[in-house]
N, C-alpha and C positions, 0 to 999 in steps of 0.2 A: 504495503501499500505503499502510495507516494504522496503529497504535500499534492499535487494537483486533483488525486480520491476522493484527500477529506472534505464531509459533507458537514456533517454532527459534529458537535462539539461540548464538553465542558465542560462549566471553569466554575469552579470549587474554591472556594472562602472566604474569611470570615471575618472580610476587611469586604462591609458596604459598598463603599464610590467608588475601589478602587475593584472589583468584580464587577461592573455595573460598566464601569470605564471600558474594560477591559472586554466584556459583551456584544457592548456596543462596537469599539473595534473592531472586532473580528462580523461584526453582524453589518458595519460596513463595506468589510470587506467582498461580503455572497456568501458565508457562512452561518449557516444553521450553529442559534450554543444556547441552549440549555445552563438554568446555575440554582451550582447550593450556595446553600449557608457554612453545611457543615462535613463529614467525609459518609457518615448514613444517609445525610440526602441527597448524599454525591453519587454514593450506589444504586440506591433509589432510580434518582432518575438518570448514571449513564445504562440502565439493567430494560428501565421505562420505552426511553427514546429511539437505544441501540443505537449510540455514541460510536463516532471509528474513535479520539481523542479526549483525552482526558486533559486541562493542567489542572491541576493542583495543594493549592501549597497545606509546608508544614502544620502550625502550629491554628490549632481549629479547636472549640466550647467541646467535647468529646469527642473519639474516636482522632483517634490526627491521620493526620495527612499519607504516609507510611500505612497506614493501618490498609486505605484503601488502594495505594500502588498494589497495595499482597490478593487485595479482593478482587478486583480489575481484571489482578494476569490472569488469578483460579476464576471466574471467571467470564471475564469477558477477553480471551487470549488472543481476539483478533485485534481489539483496541488498543492503540497507542498512550501513553501517559509520559507528560512528562510532571516535572517538580519544579515550581515558581513561589521558592523563598526568599523572605527575606530575616532571612534567620542562616542562612545555611553554613554548612562544615563539613571536611571532609571528608567525617565518616557516618552526619547525614548522605551527602553524595551519592559515599557507594551503599552506602545501604539500599537508597534508594531505586538504584539499580540495579542490587545485587536485588529485588524484590518485584523487579517488572522495571522503571521504569527507563527510558530509550532514552533519558537527559534530564535535565541536575539544573533551573540555572540560578539564579539568585535576583531580584528584583531592588531597584526599576531594572527593567530588560523591557525595550524600546516590542510592539507586536509583532514589530518583520525577524526580530530574534526567537522565538517563541515555537514565533509559525515553522523558521531555519531546524530552532531543534525540533523537528516530526519528519522531519527529513532524514533518510535514510540512511547519505548519506554524512552524514550531520551525527558529529556527539557529545560532552560531554568535553570532551577535549580539545576538539577541534572549533569549536562557538570561541570566537578571540576571548579572552580574555582578560577582565579585568576587573582588578580588585581593589576597593571600593576604600579610600581613602580615614585615612581617623580621622579628620572631624566628618565627616561621612557613618562614619556606623558610627564618633557620639549621637550625633543628631539621630539617627536614630529612636534609637537606643532613648538620650533621652525624650522623643517625641514617645514611644511607646510604654514609657512609662508616662506619662505626662493619661496621655488619650488610656491608660488601665487605674487612671483616677480620673479618670472625667472633666478632664480641663480642671483640674482643678492645683494650682498653681502650686499653694504650701503645698498641700500635702507631697506630690509632685518634688517637692524638694526637698522637703523631708526624706522619702524616699533615698534617690540622689543623694544625700549630704551635702547639699548646698543650701545658702541659705536664698531666699526664696529671692531676694531683686533680682541677686548674682542668675539664678536662670532665666527670670523673666530678662537679664540682657539679651540671653542664649538665645532665645524667643524669639528676640530680635532682628539676628542676623541672616 
């Protein structure tokens, strides 16, 4: 199955804004796209809509993205799965591929790179590797903690071990 023959995608990610943007981008390119908030819902939708390709996040409430990768490999062996995560590591990349993912990307990734990850001649080691800078990793972590605290800067600052005003200055950059 080549990228040209893939028509039905599933995007499984608990980040509603990110998922909706990715779904819209794929639909704008002519794909039939379904979405899911978590891994259990993702498995149900993948089977129900007989999708050919799945883009899955690693960290979601309930079952993890790795669980979904394994379940899809067992229940839908012709379905292609790409892991797209904001919390990438070599260990999780190896585990995802061992469980059945055909590729592993870190967020943010442009839609073209995500689609290229489904190409049979493209493997994780062949994609342009761009490690995030320390500032990008720090910013991502700060924003994740802030999101977990539902935007409460004081609470996030306490968890991060910084003064509230220092965190506010960092967020303005």
